[in-house]
ROSE-304862 format. One record per residue: x, y, z of N, C-alpha, C, O, CB in turn; residue number from 0; residue in one letter. Coordinates in Angstrom, 3 decimals. Glycine has a CB too. Layout:
N
+----------+----------+----------+----------+----------+----------+----------+----------+----------+----------+----------+----------+----------+----------+----------+------+-------+
!    neast !   nnorth !      nup !   caeast !  canorth !     caup !    ceast !   cnorth !      cup !    oeast !   onorth !      oup !   cbeast !  cbnorth !     cbup ! voti ! zakol !
+----------+----------+----------+----------+----------+----------+----------+----------+----------+----------+----------+----------+----------+----------+----------+------+-------+
!        X !        Y !        Z !        X !        Y !        Z !        X !        Y !        Z !        X !        Y !        Z !        X !        Y !        Z !  NUM !     A !
...
+----------+----------+----------+----------+----------+----------+----------+----------+----------+----------+----------+----------+----------+----------+----------+------+-------+
This chain:
73
+----------+----------+----------+----------+----------+----------+----------+----------+----------+----------+----------+----------+----------+----------+----------+------+-------+
!    neast !   nnorth !      nup !   caeast !  canorth !     caup !    ceast !   cnorth !      cup !    oeast !   onorth !      oup !   cbeast !  cbnorth !     cbup ! voti ! zakol !
+----------+----------+----------+----------+----------+----------+----------+----------+----------+----------+----------+----------+----------+----------+----------+------+-------+
!    0.991 !   -1.244 !    0.329 !    0.038 !   -0.026 !    0.846 !    0.385 !    1.085 !    0.189 !    1.073 !    1.544 !    1.100 !    0.110 !    0.325 !    2.358 !    0 !     M !
!    0.536 !    2.598 !   -1.400 !    1.236 !    3.296 !   -1.260 !    0.716 !    4.829 !   -0.063 !   -0.265 !    5.554 !    0.097 !    1.552 !    3.393 !   -2.664 !    1 !     S !
!    1.613 !    4.712 !    0.318 !    1.756 !    7.001 !    1.158 !    0.242 !    7.284 !    1.435 !   -0.501 !    7.551 !    2.379 !    2.425 !    8.912 !   -0.556 !    2 !     A !
!    0.200 !    7.065 !    0.017 !   -0.892 !    8.471 !   -0.533 !   -2.485 !    6.964 !   -0.195 !   -3.596 !    7.070 !    0.325 !   -0.446 !    9.358 !   -3.292 !    3 !     V !
!   -1.924 !    6.065 !   -0.664 !   -3.741 !    5.266 !    0.064 !   -3.284 !    4.885 !    1.350 !   -3.920 !    3.836 !    1.452 !   -4.584 !    3.462 !   -0.835 !    4 !     D !
!   -2.754 !    4.960 !    2.222 !   -1.756 !    4.259 !    3.986 !   -3.405 !    5.721 !    3.986 !   -4.522 !    5.486 !    4.446 !    1.204 !    4.764 !    4.812 !    5 !     A !
!   -2.939 !    7.112 !    3.309 !   -3.113 !    8.197 !    3.941 !   -5.022 !    8.295 !    3.606 !   -5.757 !    8.868 !    4.410 !   -1.933 !    9.499 !    3.284 !    6 !     D !
!   -5.542 !    7.662 !    2.367 !   -6.896 !    8.079 !    2.211 !   -7.835 !    6.816 !    2.710 !   -9.021 !    6.491 !    2.673 !   -7.164 !    8.519 !    0.627 !    7 !     R !
!   -6.704 !    6.352 !    3.152 !   -7.509 !    5.113 !    3.860 !   -7.690 !    5.182 !    5.676 !   -8.597 !    4.695 !    6.350 !   -6.528 !    3.594 !    3.443 !    8 !     R !
!   -6.803 !    5.757 !    6.013 !   -7.150 !    6.567 !    7.199 !   -7.947 !    7.885 !    7.764 !   -8.215 !    8.268 !    8.903 !   -6.272 !    6.751 !    7.457 !    9 !     Q !
!   -8.226 !    8.449 !    6.347 !   -8.684 !    9.635 !    6.957 !  -10.072 !    9.195 !    6.636 !  -11.008 !    9.979 !    6.793 !   -8.129 !   11.126 !    6.400 !   10 !     L !
!  -10.215 !    8.240 !    6.288 !  -11.913 !    7.730 !    5.600 !  -12.224 !    6.788 !    7.110 !  -13.334 !    6.688 !    7.633 !  -11.882 !    6.330 !    3.554 !   11 !     A !
!  -11.035 !    6.199 !    7.588 !  -11.777 !    5.955 !    8.960 !  -12.172 !    6.990 !    9.863 !  -13.063 !    6.848 !   10.700 !  -11.030 !    5.181 !    9.755 !   12 !     V !
!  -11.500 !    8.039 !    9.689 !  -11.621 !    9.079 !   10.610 !  -13.013 !    9.528 !   10.020 !  -13.896 !    9.524 !   10.877 !  -10.339 !   10.214 !   10.639 !   13 !     T !
!  -13.256 !    9.760 !    9.265 !  -14.052 !   10.518 !    8.495 !  -16.003 !    8.943 !    9.187 !  -17.071 !    9.332 !    9.658 !  -13.050 !   10.604 !    6.091 !   14 !     Y !
!  -15.703 !    7.834 !    8.980 !  -16.810 !    6.892 !    9.871 !  -16.980 !    6.681 !   11.204 !  -18.033 !    6.430 !   11.790 !  -16.725 !    5.698 !    9.613 !   15 !     L !
!  -15.118 !    6.875 !   11.960 !  -15.853 !    6.670 !   13.419 !  -16.066 !    8.256 !   13.957 !  -16.121 !    8.542 !   15.153 !  -14.743 !    5.648 !   14.661 !   16 !     A !
!  -16.181 !    9.268 !   12.820 !  -17.049 !   10.107 !   13.622 !  -18.782 !   10.307 !   13.297 !  -19.719 !   10.867 !   13.866 !  -16.354 !   11.449 !   13.507 !   17 !     D !
!  -18.636 !    9.703 !   12.358 !  -20.390 !    9.444 !   11.435 !  -20.284 !    8.530 !   12.651 !  -20.485 !    9.209 !   13.658 !  -20.769 !    8.607 !    9.303 !   18 !     A !
!  -20.099 !    7.542 !   12.881 !  -20.283 !    6.171 !   13.744 !  -20.636 !    6.351 !   15.584 !  -21.402 !    5.631 !   16.224 !  -18.636 !    5.274 !   13.541 !   19 !     W !
!  -19.589 !    7.854 !   16.274 !  -19.694 !    8.198 !   17.586 !  -21.347 !    8.856 !   16.953 !  -22.346 !    8.217 !   17.283 !  -18.229 !    9.340 !   18.383 !   20 !     A !
!  -21.534 !   10.196 !   16.010 !  -22.413 !    9.998 !   15.792 !  -23.505 !    9.258 !   15.715 !  -24.430 !    9.301 !   16.527 !  -22.237 !   10.186 !   15.457 !   21 !     K !
!  -23.468 !    8.837 !   15.133 !  -24.691 !    7.903 !   15.141 !  -24.738 !    7.366 !   16.870 !  -25.787 !    6.901 !   17.316 !  -24.420 !    6.431 !   13.855 !   22 !     A !
!  -24.170 !    7.424 !   17.269 !  -24.401 !    5.970 !   18.822 !  -25.078 !    7.505 !   19.307 !  -26.261 !    7.726 !   19.565 !  -22.366 !    4.862 !   20.222 !   23 !     E !
!  -23.594 !    8.752 !   19.348 !  -24.066 !    9.408 !   21.070 !  -25.975 !    9.777 !   20.365 !  -26.734 !    9.956 !   21.318 !  -22.663 !   11.689 !   21.800 !   24 !     S !
!  -26.752 !    9.895 !   18.867 !  -28.025 !    9.569 !   18.880 !  -28.727 !    8.435 !   19.085 !  -29.590 !    8.248 !   18.228 !  -28.338 !    9.851 !   18.069 !   25 !     A !
!  -28.674 !    7.878 !   19.659 !  -28.619 !    6.435 !   20.538 !  -28.905 !    5.429 !   19.872 !  -29.449 !    4.364 !   20.165 !  -29.508 !    6.285 !   21.671 !   26 !     G !
!  -28.400 !    5.945 !   18.721 !  -28.869 !    4.206 !   17.501 !  -28.085 !    3.053 !   18.623 !  -27.081 !    3.448 !   19.215 !  -27.601 !    4.092 !   15.093 !   27 !     I !
!  -28.540 !    1.796 !   18.844 !  -27.497 !    1.202 !   19.107 !  -25.971 !    0.531 !   18.265 !  -26.382 !    0.649 !   17.110 !  -28.124 !    0.482 !   19.590 !   28 !     P !
!  -25.125 !    0.176 !   18.173 !  -24.683 !    0.016 !   17.936 !  -24.620 !   -1.115 !   17.131 !  -23.830 !   -1.082 !   16.187 !  -24.386 !    0.337 !   18.522 !   29 !     V !
!  -25.575 !   -2.526 !   17.390 !  -25.744 !   -3.396 !   16.248 !  -26.550 !   -3.166 !   15.069 !  -26.474 !   -3.750 !   13.988 !  -26.156 !   -4.435 !   16.668 !   30 !     D !
!  -27.520 !   -2.011 !   15.508 !  -28.407 !   -1.280 !   14.180 !  -27.192 !   -0.659 !   13.260 !  -27.173 !   -1.097 !   12.110 !  -29.657 !    0.215 !   14.763 !   31 !     V !
!  -26.073 !    0.394 !   13.637 !  -24.647 !    0.657 !   13.249 !  -24.188 !   -0.146 !   12.467 !  -23.856 !    0.143 !   11.318 !  -23.784 !    0.694 !   14.189 !   32 !     I !
!  -24.088 !   -1.494 !   13.078 !  -23.501 !   -2.292 !   12.849 !  -23.828 !   -2.826 !   11.686 !  -22.965 !   -3.170 !   10.879 !  -23.461 !   -2.898 !   13.681 !   33 !     A !
!  -24.968 !   -2.941 !   11.491 !  -25.864 !   -4.709 !    9.818 !  -25.670 !   -2.508 !    9.029 !  -24.645 !   -2.481 !    8.348 !  -29.437 !   -6.302 !   10.244 !   34 !     A !
!  -26.175 !   -1.460 !    9.045 !  -26.156 !   -1.211 !    8.130 !  -25.155 !   -0.487 !    8.159 !  -25.355 !    0.725 !    8.246 !  -27.077 !   -0.927 !    7.731 !   35 !     V !
!  -24.387 !   -0.765 !    8.126 !  -22.680 !   -0.242 !    7.871 !  -22.660 !   -1.134 !    6.408 !  -22.661 !   -0.787 !    5.227 !  -21.143 !   -0.914 !    9.410 !   36 !     A !
!  -22.639 !   -2.455 !    7.093 !  -22.341 !   -3.514 !    6.664 !  -22.755 !   -3.335 !    5.083 !  -22.010 !   -3.186 !    4.115 !  -22.967 !   -4.591 !    7.501 !   37 !     L !
!  -24.066 !   -3.392 !    5.134 !  -24.988 !   -3.580 !    4.621 !  -25.326 !   -2.605 !    3.100 !  -25.768 !   -2.865 !    1.981 !  -25.787 !   -3.496 !    5.713 !   38 !     A !
!  -24.707 !   -1.070 !    3.997 !  -24.168 !   -0.045 !    2.079 !  -23.136 !   -1.092 !    2.455 !  -23.482 !   -2.270 !    2.358 !  -23.473 !    2.377 !    1.731 !   39 !     K !
!  -21.704 !   -0.756 !    2.944 !  -19.657 !   -1.271 !    2.661 !  -20.040 !   -2.130 !    1.436 !  -19.464 !   -1.844 !    0.387 !  -18.512 !   -2.624 !    4.303 !   40 !     A !
!  -21.575 !   -3.870 !    1.414 !  -21.316 !   -4.038 !    0.789 !  -22.002 !   -3.795 !   -0.283 !  -21.535 !   -4.425 !   -1.232 !  -20.991 !   -4.676 !    1.043 !   41 !     Y !
!  -23.137 !   -3.000 !   -0.629 !  -23.734 !   -2.082 !   -1.535 !  -23.089 !   -1.567 !   -2.593 !  -23.403 !   -1.944 !   -3.722 !  -24.129 !   -1.131 !   -0.954 !   42 !     S !
!  -22.253 !   -0.780 !   -2.430 !  -21.008 !   -0.347 !   -2.296 !  -19.689 !   -0.884 !   -3.323 !  -19.125 !   -0.254 !   -4.217 !  -20.797 !   -0.657 !   -0.942 !   43 !     E !
!  -19.406 !   -2.454 !   -2.773 !  -18.069 !   -3.629 !   -3.155 !  -19.352 !   -4.090 !   -4.433 !  -19.182 !   -4.645 !   -5.519 !  -17.387 !   -5.328 !   -1.444 !   44 !     L !
!  -20.103 !   -3.803 !   -4.044 !  -20.819 !   -4.283 !   -6.218 !  -21.397 !   -4.169 !   -6.354 !  -22.406 !   -4.872 !   -6.295 !  -21.095 !   -5.293 !   -7.171 !   45 !     V !
!  -21.180 !   -2.901 !   -6.733 !  -21.350 !   -1.347 !   -7.506 !  -20.266 !   -0.639 !   -8.064 !  -20.258 !    0.211 !   -8.954 !  -21.845 !   -0.304 !   -6.591 !   46 !     D !
!  -19.144 !   -1.240 !   -7.245 !  -17.971 !   -0.818 !   -7.798 !  -17.332 !   -1.901 !   -8.745 !  -16.948 !   -1.639 !   -9.885 !  -17.068 !   -0.436 !   -6.702 !   47 !     A !
!  -17.267 !   -2.966 !   -8.243 !  -16.639 !   -4.375 !   -8.382 !  -17.013 !   -5.285 !   -8.734 !  -16.370 !   -6.160 !   -9.315 !  -16.296 !   -4.843 !   -7.633 !   48 !     L !
!  -18.745 !   -5.284 !   -8.316 !  -19.905 !   -6.313 !   -9.249 !  -19.791 !   -7.564 !   -8.359 !  -18.852 !   -7.653 !   -7.568 !  -19.412 !   -6.762 !  -11.174 !   49 !     G !
!  -20.504 !   -8.307 !   -8.439 !  -21.087 !   -8.683 !   -7.267 !  -21.016 !  -10.385 !   -6.940 !  -21.600 !  -10.965 !   -6.025 !  -22.547 !   -8.137 !   -7.371 !   50 !     A !
!  -19.972 !  -11.082 !   -8.149 !  -19.011 !  -11.680 !   -7.613 !  -18.566 !  -11.590 !   -7.155 !  -18.665 !  -12.505 !   -6.338 !  -18.519 !  -11.951 !   -7.762 !   51 !     E !
!  -17.069 !  -10.268 !   -6.662 !  -15.789 !  -10.065 !   -6.636 !  -16.557 !  -10.025 !   -5.278 !  -16.250 !  -10.880 !   -4.446 !  -14.806 !   -8.946 !   -7.476 !   52 !     T !
!  -17.461 !   -9.175 !   -4.994 !  -18.417 !   -9.251 !   -3.310 !  -18.564 !  -10.142 !   -2.741 !  -18.147 !  -10.196 !   -1.584 !  -19.731 !   -8.985 !   -3.152 !   53 !     A !
!  -19.073 !  -10.968 !   -3.199 !  -19.853 !  -12.001 !   -2.635 !  -17.695 !  -12.692 !   -2.903 !  -17.551 !  -13.863 !   -2.551 !  -21.852 !  -12.801 !   -3.783 !   54 !     A !
!  -16.841 !  -12.236 !   -3.248 !  -15.633 !  -13.232 !   -2.618 !  -15.789 !  -12.364 !   -1.801 !  -16.669 !  -12.587 !   -0.970 !  -14.069 !  -13.634 !   -3.221 !   55 !     N !
!  -14.738 !  -10.548 !   -1.655 !  -14.574 !  -10.251 !   -0.446 !  -15.020 !  -11.081 !    0.890 !  -14.284 !  -11.731 !    1.632 !  -15.055 !   -9.193 !   -0.480 !   56 !     I !
!  -17.200 !  -10.766 !    1.042 !  -18.142 !  -11.079 !    2.008 !  -17.881 !  -12.841 !    2.252 !  -18.141 !  -13.425 !    3.304 !  -19.766 !  -10.585 !    1.410 !   57 !     A !
!  -17.435 !  -13.345 !    1.277 !  -16.939 !  -14.782 !    1.496 !  -15.356 !  -15.562 !    2.662 !  -15.077 !  -16.729 !    2.938 !  -16.636 !  -15.042 !   -0.108 !   58 !     A !
!  -14.829 !  -14.519 !    2.960 !  -13.935 !  -14.120 !    3.509 !  -13.444 !  -13.866 !    5.326 !  -12.568 !  -13.978 !    6.184 !  -14.035 !  -13.240 !    2.820 !   59 !     R !
!  -15.025 !  -13.387 !    4.942 !  -15.398 !  -12.417 !    6.417 !  -14.914 !  -13.819 !    8.262 !  -14.251 !  -13.806 !    9.300 !  -18.120 !  -11.925 !    6.226 !   60 !     F !
!  -15.974 !  -14.841 !    7.372 !  -15.796 !  -15.532 !    8.825 !  -14.638 !  -16.167 !    9.213 !  -14.434 !  -16.607 !   10.344 !  -16.702 !  -16.522 !    9.042 !   61 !     P !
!  -13.983 !  -16.211 !    8.409 !  -13.307 !  -17.394 !    8.908 !  -11.404 !  -16.471 !    9.806 !  -10.389 !  -16.811 !   10.415 !  -13.063 !  -18.765 !    7.029 !   62 !     E !
!  -12.239 !  -14.957 !    9.113 !  -10.998 !  -13.986 !    9.498 !  -11.638 !  -13.533 !   10.980 !  -11.265 !  -12.569 !   11.649 !  -10.684 !  -12.464 !    8.225 !   63 !     Q !
!  -12.439 !  -14.251 !   11.232 !  -13.124 !  -13.307 !   12.149 !  -13.495 !  -14.583 !   13.589 !  -13.290 !  -14.572 !   14.803 !  -14.786 !  -12.459 !   11.177 !   64 !     I !
!  -13.968 !  -15.321 !   12.856 !  -13.491 !  -17.880 !   13.526 !  -11.960 !  -17.013 !   14.037 !  -11.926 !  -16.722 !   15.233 !  -12.945 !  -20.258 !   11.107 !   65 !     R !
!  -10.663 !  -16.584 !   13.129 !   -9.188 !  -16.496 !   13.714 !   -8.955 !  -15.635 !   14.136 !   -7.789 !  -15.449 !   14.483 !   -8.204 !  -16.628 !   13.089 !   66 !     A !
!   -9.829 !  -14.754 !   14.314 !   -9.564 !  -12.974 !   15.457 !   -8.232 !  -12.041 !   14.668 !   -7.266 !  -11.490 !   15.195 !   -8.693 !  -13.477 !   17.771 !   67 !     G !
!   -8.688 !  -12.140 !   13.008 !   -9.082 !  -11.001 !   13.051 !   -9.311 !  -10.074 !   12.795 !   -8.566 !   -9.122 !   12.561 !   -8.987 !  -10.790 !   13.275 !   68 !     R !
!  -10.889 !  -10.185 !   12.778 !  -11.252 !   -8.839 !   12.581 !  -12.135 !   -8.819 !   14.527 !  -12.440 !   -9.825 !   15.168 !  -12.510 !   -8.599 !   10.728 !   69 !     I !
!  -12.245 !   -7.927 !   14.798 !  -13.073 !   -7.196 !   15.949 !  -12.609 !   -7.683 !   17.493 !  -12.508 !   -8.882 !   17.753 !  -14.779 !   -7.574 !   15.731 !   70 !     G !
!  -12.375 !   -6.783 !   18.352 !  -12.281 !   -7.445 !   19.683 !  -11.692 !   -6.250 !   19.841 !  -10.570 !   -6.499 !   20.281 !  -11.559 !   -8.916 !   20.060 !   71 !     G !
!  -11.880 !   -4.628 !   19.680 !  -11.531 !   -3.613 !   19.940 !  -11.093 !   -3.754 !   20.621 !  -10.539 !   -2.821 !   21.202 !  -11.993 !   -2.888 !   20.008 !   72 !     T !
+----------+----------+----------+----------+----------+----------+----------+----------+----------+----------+----------+----------+----------+----------+----------+------+-------+
């Protein structure tokens, strides 16, 4: 990953964290925020990369979660 890509990724994380915090402070439960965020992310992946590629990306998540590479923040 280039420095520019890393900077853009960090900026995206900052924007998402701010939106997440705003939703929480509005009283929206974390599980609802997470479900909506995932649905929106998958929708954007389908639009950007196509259904098959998005499905392949999504298919890797269960293994990553079980292996502890996602979660536990």
